Each structure stands twice: as C-alpha cells, then as structure tokens.
C-alpha positions in Angstrom: -1.7 6.4 4.8 2.0 7.5 4.1 4.1 8.2 0.7 7.6 7.2 0.6 10.5 8.9 -0.9 14.0 7.5 -0.4 17.5 8.7 -2.1 20.9 6.8 -1.5 23.9 8.2 -2.4 27.3 6.6 -2.5 29.6 9.1 -2.9 32.3 8.8 -6.0 35.2 11.1 -7.1 33.4 14.1 -8.6 30.1 13.2 -7.4 27.6 15.9 -6.2 26.7 15.5 -2.4 23.1 16.9 -2.9 21.6 13.6 -2.3 17.9 15.0 -2.8 19.0 14.9 -6.5 17.8 11.3 -6.8 14.2 12.8 -6.5 13.2 15.8 -8.7 11.2 18.5 -7.3 8.3 17.6 -9.0 8.3 13.8 -8.1 8.7 15.3 -4.0 5.6 17.8 -4.7 3.6 14.7 -5.8 4.6 12.8 -2.6 3.7 16.0 -0.6 0.2 15.9 -2.4 -0.7 12.4 -1.5 0.6 13.3 2.4 -0.9 16.9 2.8 -1.0 16.6 6.7 2.7 16.1 7.5 6.0 16.0 5.0 9.3 15.2 7.1 12.9 14.5 5.3 15.6 12.8 7.6 19.2 12.9 6.5 21.5 10.5 7.7 25.2 10.4 7.0 26.6 6.7 6.9 30.0 5.7 7.2 32.7 6.4 4.2 30.7 9.3 3.0 27.4 7.8 2.1 24.2 9.4 3.0 20.4 8.4 2.7 17.5 10.8 2.6 14.2 9.2 3.7 11.5 11.4 3.2 7.6 10.4 4.0 4.4 12.4 3.6 1.2 11.3 5.9 -2.4 11.5 5.4 -3.8 11.1 8.5 -6.9 9.1 8.5 -6.5 7.0 12.0 -5.9 7.5 15.6 -6.3 10.4 17.9 -3.1 12.1 16.8 -1.2 12.5 14.0 1.8 10.5 13.8 4.7 12.0 11.4 7.0 9.8 9.4 9.6 8.7 9.4 9.1 7.4 12.8 12.6 7.4 14.5 13.4 5.6 17.9 15.9 6.1 20.6 18.4 4.0 18.5 18.4 5.9 15.5 16.5 3.2 13.6 13.8 4.9 11.1 10.9 3.4 9.6 8.5 4.8 6.5 5.4 2.6 6.2 2.3 2.1 4.2 0.1 0.1 5.6 -2.2 -1.2 8.1 -1.4 -3.9 10.9 -3.2 -2.5 13.8 -6.5 -1.5 14.8 -6.6 0.3 17.8 -2.9 2.1 17.9 -1.0 3.7 15.2 0.4 0.7 13.2 3.8 2.6 12.6 4.6 2.9 16.2 3.8 -0.7 16.7 6.0 -1.9 13.9 9.1 -0.1 14.7 8.7 -1.2 18.1 8.7 -4.7 16.9 11.4 -4.1 14.3 13.7 -2.6 17.2 13.3 -5.4 19.2 15.0 -7.6 16.3 18.5 -8.7 17.4 19.1 -10.9 14.3 18.4 -10.6 10.7 16.2 -14.0 11.1 14.2 -12.3 13.7 13.8 -9.1 11.4 12.7 -11.3 8.7 10.4 -13.2 10.4 8.9 -9.9 11.8 8.3 -8.8 8.1 7.0 -11.8 6.8 4.4 -12.3 9.4 2.6 -8.9 8.6 -0.8 -9.6 7.2 -2.5 -7.1 4.8 -1.4 -4.5 2.4 1.9 -2.8 2.9 5.2 -1.2 1.7 8.1 0.1 3.7 11.6 1.1 4.4 13.6 0.3 7.4 16.9 1.6 8.3 18.6 -0.3 11.1 20.9 2.1 12.4 23.6 0.0 14.3 24.1 -2.4 11.2 23.7 0.1 8.6 21.2 -1.6 6.8 18.2 -0.4 4.6 15.5 -3.2 4.3 12.4 -2.5 2.0 9.8 -4.4 0.2 6.3 -5.0 -0.5 3.4 -7.4 0.8 3.2 -10.7 -1.3 0.4 -9.8 -3.3 2.3 -6.1 -4.1 -0.7 -3.9 -3.2 1.4 -1.1 -2.0 3.1 0.6 -4.8 7.0 0.9 -4.7 9.1 2.0 -7.3 12.9 2.2 -7.7 15.7 3.7 -10.0 19.3 3.6 -10.4 21.5 6.8 -10.1 24.9 7.3 -11.1 25.9 7.0 -7.5 23.1 5.2 -5.9 19.5 4.4 -6.0 15.9 5.8 -5.2 12.7 4.7 -4.4 9.3 6.4 -4.4 5.7 5.3 -3.7 3.7 7.7 -5.6 3.2 8.2 -9.2 6.0 9.8 -10.8 6.5 12.6 -13.4 6.9 11.5 -16.7 10.6 12.3 -17.7 13.9 11.0 -18.8 13.8 9.2 -15.5 13.4 5.3 -15.4 11.4 4.0 -12.9 10.5 0.2 -12.4 8.1 -1.3 -10.1 9.7 -3.3 -6.9 8.9 -6.9 -7.5 6.4 -8.3 -4.7 8.5 -11.1 -4.4 10.4 -11.0 -1.3 12.5 -8.4 1.2 15.5 -6.6 -0.2 18.6 -5.3 2.3 20.9 -2.7 0.9 24.2 -3.2 3.2 25.3 0.8 3.3 28.8 -0.2 4.9 29.6 -2.8 2.2 28.5 -0.5 -0.4 30.6 2.7 0.6 33.7 0.2 0.9 33.0 -1.0 -2.4 32.0 2.1 -4.3 28.8 0.3 -5.6 25.5 -1.0 -4.3 25.7 -4.2 -2.2 22.3 -5.9 -2.2 20.8 -8.9 -0.7 17.5 -10.4 -1.5 15.2 -12.8 0.6 12.3 -14.3 -1.7 9.2 -15.5 -0.5 9.1 -19.3 -0.6 6.1 -19.4 -3.0 4.1 -16.5 -5.0 0.2 -16.3 -4.8 0.4 -16.8 -9.0 2.4 -19.8 -8.7 5.0 -18.6 -11.2 8.6 -18.1 -10.3 10.8 -15.4 -10.7 14.6 -14.9 -11.2 16.0 -11.8 -9.6 19.3 -12.1 -11.0 17.5 -11.4 -14.4 17.5 -7.6 -13.2 20.2 -7.1 -10.7 23.1 -9.5 -10.9 24.3 -8.2 -7.6 21.3 -9.8 -5.9 22.2 -12.6 -3.8 19.5 -15.2 -3.3 18.6 -16.5 0.3 15.5 -18.7 1.2 12.8 -16.8 3.4 9.5 -18.8 4.3 6.7 -16.8 3.8 4.8 -16.9 7.1 2.0 -14.8 5.2 -0.6 -17.4 4.0 -2.0 -16.0 0.8 -5.2 -18.3 1.7 -4.8 -19.7 -2.0 -4.7 -23.6 -2.0 -4.1 -23.7 -5.7 -2.1 -21.0 -7.9 -4.0 -18.5 -9.3 -5.2 -18.9 -13.0 -3.5 -16.5 -14.9 -4.1 -17.8 -18.4 -6.7 -16.4 -20.8 -9.5 -18.3 -21.7 -10.0 -20.1 -25.1 -12.1 -18.4 -27.4 -13.4 -21.5 -28.9 -14.8 -22.3 -25.6 -18.7 -22.0 -25.2 -20.2 -18.8 -24.0 -22.4 -19.6 -21.1 -25.8 -18.3 -21.1 -27.0 -15.4 -19.3 -28.7 -15.9 -15.8 -31.0 -13.3 -14.1 -32.2 -13.6 -10.3 -34.7 -16.3 -10.6 -31.8 -18.7 -11.6 -29.9 -17.6 -8.5 -33.0 -17.8 -6.3 -33.7 -21.5 -7.5 -30.1 -22.5 -6.7 -30.3 -20.7 -3.3 -33.6 -22.7 -2.5 -32.3 -26.1 -4.2 -29.0 -25.9 -2.4 -28.9 -24.7 1.0 -25.5 -24.9 1.6 -24.9 -22.1 -1.1 -27.6 -20.2 1.0 -25.5 -20.5 3.8 -22.2 -19.3 2.0 -24.2 -16.1 1.0 -25.3 -15.4 4.7 -21.4 -16.1 5.6 -20.2 -13.9 2.9 -22.3 -11.0 4.2 -21.3 -11.5 7.9 -17.5 -11.3 6.6 -18.2 -8.0 4.4 -20.0 -6.5 7.1 -17.3 -7.3 9.8 -14.9 -5.9 7.1 -16.5 -2.3 6.6 -16.6 -2.3 10.7 -13.0 -3.0 10.8 -11.9 -0.4 8.0 -14.1 2.2 10.0 -12.5 1.3 13.4 -10.5 4.2 14.9 -11.3 6.4 11.7 -11.6 10.3 11.7 -15.3 10.4 11.4 -15.4 13.9 10.7 -16.4 15.3 7.0 -14.3 17.9 5.3 -16.3 20.7 6.5 -16.0 19.6 10.2 -12.4 18.0 10.1 -10.3 21.0 10.3 -11.9 21.7 14.3 -12.7 17.8 15.1 -10.1 15.9 13.0 -7.6 15.1 16.1 -10.7 15.7 18.7 -11.2 12.8 21.3 -13.4 10.3 19.4 -16.1 10.2 22.1 -16.5 14.2 21.7 -16.5 14.2 18.1 -19.7 15.9 17.2 -19.9 15.7 13.2 -23.0 13.6 12.1 -22.2 13.9 8.6 -20.8 11.0 6.2 -16.9 11.3 6.6 -16.6 8.1 4.5 -17.6 7.3 1.2 -17.9 3.9 -1.0 -17.8 4.1 -4.9 -19.5 0.7 -6.0 -21.3 -0.7 -8.6 -24.3 -2.9 -7.4 -27.7 -3.1 -7.2 -27.7 -4.0 -3.2 -26.1 -1.7 -0.8 -27.3 -3.5 2.3 -23.7 -4.7 3.3 -22.0 -1.4 3.0 -24.5 0.5 4.9 -22.9 -0.4 8.3 -24.6 0.3 11.6 -21.8 2.0 13.1 -21.1 4.8 10.8 -22.8 7.0 8.1 -21.7 6.0 4.8 -21.9 8.1 1.4 -22.7 6.0 -1.3 -21.5 6.4 -4.8 -22.9 4.0 -7.4 -21.0 4.1 -10.6 -22.6 5.0 -14.2 -19.7 3.9 -17.0 -20.0 5.9 -20.1 -18.3 4.9 -23.2 -16.6 7.9 -25.2 -18.4 7.5 -28.3 -21.9 8.1 -26.4 -23.1 11.6 -27.3 -23.8 14.2 -24.6 -27.6 13.6 -25.0 -27.1 9.8 -24.1 -24.9 10.8 -21.6 -27.9 12.6 -19.8 -30.0 9.8 -20.3 -27.4 7.6 -18.5 -27.5 10.2 -15.7 -31.4 10.2 -15.2 -31.0 6.1 -15.0 -28.8 6.3 -11.9 -30.4 6.0 -8.3 -31.4 9.5 -7.2 -29.4 9.8 -4.3 -26.3 9.0 -6.3 -23.4 12.0 -6.8 -23.1 12.3 -10.5 -19.0 11.9 -11.2 -17.7 13.0 -14.7 
C-alpha cells in the first residue's frame, strides 16, 4: 500500500522556489502515517525552471522485501503507485517496466487502461517531460488535487481541514500534464483522455471544471463487467415494501430452483478464491512477530498467529475461514448513538464469544 503526494511548480516572477509548499506539513505527516515503513521524496528540476516533487509513503504488506517508492528506472522515469496487479511479484516493479517500454502515447495509454483492479498512479516520463496521473474506472483509490498559485498538487490521503481546497480527481480517464509546454506558457498545460464509457452510465464534461483540458478518445480496455448501466436512482417511496423473508424461504427457493443452488456454490467458490488471492504473497506475521519475521523468507516464517483480520457482518463465516492461513474474524455489532450504556452491554453479550469488541 502506498500513499502519494505530488507538487508541481511552474516558476513565475517573484514566486517562491520551495516546491514542497504545495503540501503542508500536516498533510505530509498524514501521508507518512499511512506508509510508516518507507517515505521517500524525489525532486526533479525540469526545463525552464519547473520543478516536481513526488513523495511516496509505503506500508509493506506483500513480497519478500520492501520496495520503496517512488520507483525510478535507469532512464529517469518515476512511478508512485497505489494498487495491486501482480500476485507473485512487486506490482510497482512490474508496472514501471511495462510503462518504460512504451515508445508512444498510444502504447502508454493502452498499458494503463488495461490494468485491472483498484489503482491510482502518478507516472513521470523523463524524456517527454510528461506527468501522467489518474484512477481506475470505478475510482476505488483516492486521489485529490488542488491548484496552487504557481502549479498544482496531488495527494492520496485524507487532508487536514484548512483553507486549502482539495477536490477528488474524477475517475473518468487519464490525465497528462506537459511540463515543457507548461513552463513555456507559464500555466498548466493539461490533456485529458476519457474512458469510452462509465460504469454508472452517466457522462461527464471535463471542460466544466478545467477549461484547458482537451478531450481525446481513449478506449477503455478494462471491462467493468456491467452489461447495463448501474441504477443510481432512489426508489419511489410509493412502491410497496417487500415482506420480510427468512431462511425457510431461501431453502425452499434453492430446493425448487436448482439453478439458484448452483449459483450459490459458484459464488462460494469465487469468494474462496478471492480470499486465497488476497492472502497470496502476504506477510504472514502478526504484529508481535512482524519486527523479526516480516521480510524473512516465506518458507522460514514461524509465526502461527493470525496476521489478517476480517471485519464482517454475517451469520456464516465459512467462506472467510480459508485453509491457507489463519484469519481473525471480527463480527460487527452496530450501535445507535441514543442507546444507553446498559443497552450497550446487552448488545455486547449478544455478539459471538470469540468476537473482539471494538468501540
């Protein structure tokens, strides 16, 4: 897991040359808390006085060794990445190799748009003096932006409430900041490559929030898996309410409709495989054993405690109890603010005995 901070400064007359001013100290501290294992700052001076400062804070959860970010290759390209695309190798290393081999914008766009899963990235292409950034089509990784007096800033963490105005970057495509053209013009030169379709079925006009963005069509190679647009409308309150149903009803449905029973079996199989993939290459060491075993070879790790916890609300934990690793299961018990203290104690008693109470 990586947290990203970016500051771009296009120098102008009388402007301060401290590029890190785009990210205040409190915001940087929040980034470091989200990535306590490593925090690296790379500063690059571009032609005509522009400067970019890329900060990446890493929380190492996978792999046999910690990979610091931003990752930098021999050509000077840099990548700050928050996502997961590879099962057996560091995905950041895999991705920068793929992006560095791209010799044209179309190849780069096709490579980025073919990434499956949740992600947010900032990629600096040294030779072309271009800064590429964006999020996956569903926007499952946060990336905030704001404009400064002499440039812009990006951050992928909760920002401190202040006079600064941060906006969530729309997950509607990939953005490219041309640093060379920005330095020559003294203003940001941005291009926008939208996804060809949106999972919500709605359209978005990028010109409504930044008039300098240029629209170019980019075919979204990532199939969201939605044959029809999502229903984003609230139901009519005049619609009749469905009667409550219980387990006997579902048992009867499964008994009378074998195709539904097969779907349930397939769902359990897919969920079990998803848990297995999530545990693959994970640091299987608990908090107590992690300092001495975290980056030890996987086959030599001796920790037998639960290194992964799942917070869930369900009566059946079987799909989450994967055979490949012990998983600590936390069942959630929700409380309303108006419940008095004595009622809270009764709610705690109704929770499973093996559950850990979290207030």
